C-alpha positions as CSV (number, residue, x, y, z in Angstrom):
1,M,8.0,-65.6,-12.8
2,G,8.7,-62.1,-14.2
3,C,11.2,-61.1,-11.4
4,P,14.6,-62.7,-11.2
5,W,14.7,-62.1,-7.4
6,A,11.3,-63.7,-6.9
7,H,12.4,-66.6,-9.1
8,R,15.6,-67.2,-7.1
9,T,13.7,-66.9,-3.8
10,N,11.2,-69.6,-5.0
11,I,14.1,-71.9,-6.0
12,V,15.6,-71.6,-2.6
13,R,12.1,-72.1,-1.0
14,S,11.8,-75.4,-2.9
15,L,15.4,-76.5,-2.2
16,K,14.9,-75.9,1.5
17,G,11.6,-77.8,1.5
18,L,9.5,-74.8,2.7
19,E,6.6,-75.2,0.4
20,N,4.3,-76.2,3.2
21,I,5.4,-73.3,5.4
22,I,5.7,-70.4,2.9
23,Q,2.8,-70.1,0.6
24,L,3.6,-69.0,-3.0
25,I,1.3,-66.4,-4.6
26,V,2.4,-65.4,-8.1
27,W,1.4,-61.9,-9.3
28,D,0.7,-61.4,-13.0
29,V,3.7,-60.0,-14.7
30,S,1.7,-58.7,-17.7
31,L,0.4,-55.8,-15.6
32,V,4.0,-54.8,-14.8
33,H,4.7,-54.6,-18.6
34,D,1.6,-52.4,-18.9
35,K,3.0,-50.1,-16.2
36,K,0.3,-51.0,-13.7
37,G,2.5,-52.8,-11.2
38,W,2.3,-56.3,-9.8
39,G,-1.3,-57.4,-9.7
40,M,-4.0,-59.9,-10.6
41,S,-5.3,-59.4,-14.2
42,G,-8.4,-61.6,-13.8
43,R,-7.1,-64.2,-16.2
44,P,-7.3,-67.8,-15.0
45,G,-4.8,-68.3,-12.2
46,F,-4.7,-64.5,-11.6
47,E,-8.2,-63.7,-10.3
48,K,-7.3,-62.3,-6.9
49,E,-4.9,-62.7,-4.1
50,P,-6.3,-65.5,-1.8
51,L,-5.8,-64.1,1.7
52,Y,-7.6,-60.7,1.4
53,G,-8.9,-60.8,-2.2
54,F,-6.6,-58.0,-3.3
55,T,-6.1,-57.4,-7.0
56,N,-2.7,-55.6,-6.8
57,L,0.3,-55.7,-4.6
58,R,-0.1,-52.0,-3.8
59,Q,-3.2,-52.9,-1.6
60,L,-1.0,-55.3,0.5
61,Y,1.6,-52.5,1.0
62,E,-1.2,-50.1,2.0
63,K,-2.7,-52.6,4.5
64,A,0.7,-52.8,6.2
65,N,1.2,-49.0,6.1
66,P,-1.4,-46.6,4.7
67,E,1.2,-43.9,4.5
68,Y,3.6,-45.9,2.3
69,E,4.7,-44.0,-0.9
70,G,7.6,-46.2,-2.2
71,R,7.7,-48.9,-4.9
72,Y,5.8,-52.1,-4.6
73,L,8.3,-54.9,-5.0
74,V,8.5,-58.7,-5.2
75,P,9.4,-61.0,-3.6
76,T,7.6,-60.3,-0.4
77,L,7.0,-62.3,2.7
78,W,3.7,-61.5,4.5
79,D,3.2,-62.5,8.1
80,K,-0.5,-63.6,8.2
81,H,-0.6,-63.4,12.0
82,K,0.9,-59.9,12.4
83,G,-0.6,-58.5,9.2
84,K,2.7,-57.0,8.0
85,F,5.7,-57.8,5.9
86,S,8.4,-59.9,7.4
87,V,11.7,-59.1,5.6
88,Y,13.9,-60.7,8.2
89,G,11.6,-63.7,8.4
90,L,12.2,-64.4,4.7
91,L,16.0,-64.1,5.2
92,S,16.1,-66.4,8.2
93,A,13.7,-68.9,6.7
94,L,15.9,-69.1,3.5
95,E,19.2,-69.1,5.4
96,C,18.6,-71.2,8.5
97,S,16.1,-73.9,7.6
98,A,17.1,-77.4,6.6
């Protein structure tokens, strides 16, 4: 993983046994180095995001808020049922689960 925060979050996800609850989608770090942001390069394992078929993280941010103009950051926790980011859901899942 190219982001230290995402790496740490994944370690805690594993230590807490949340692999079956929180799906891990790894974005291609090579696009970040090319100044294109987090995305899917089309290389094996990085074809497209599995829920909506997006090819970059910007699309997920725009789905949540079409007016968003900030940075597109990882790690993120996406609530599939509500169709939006769940920052507090990530914190509580990592802090409170066994």
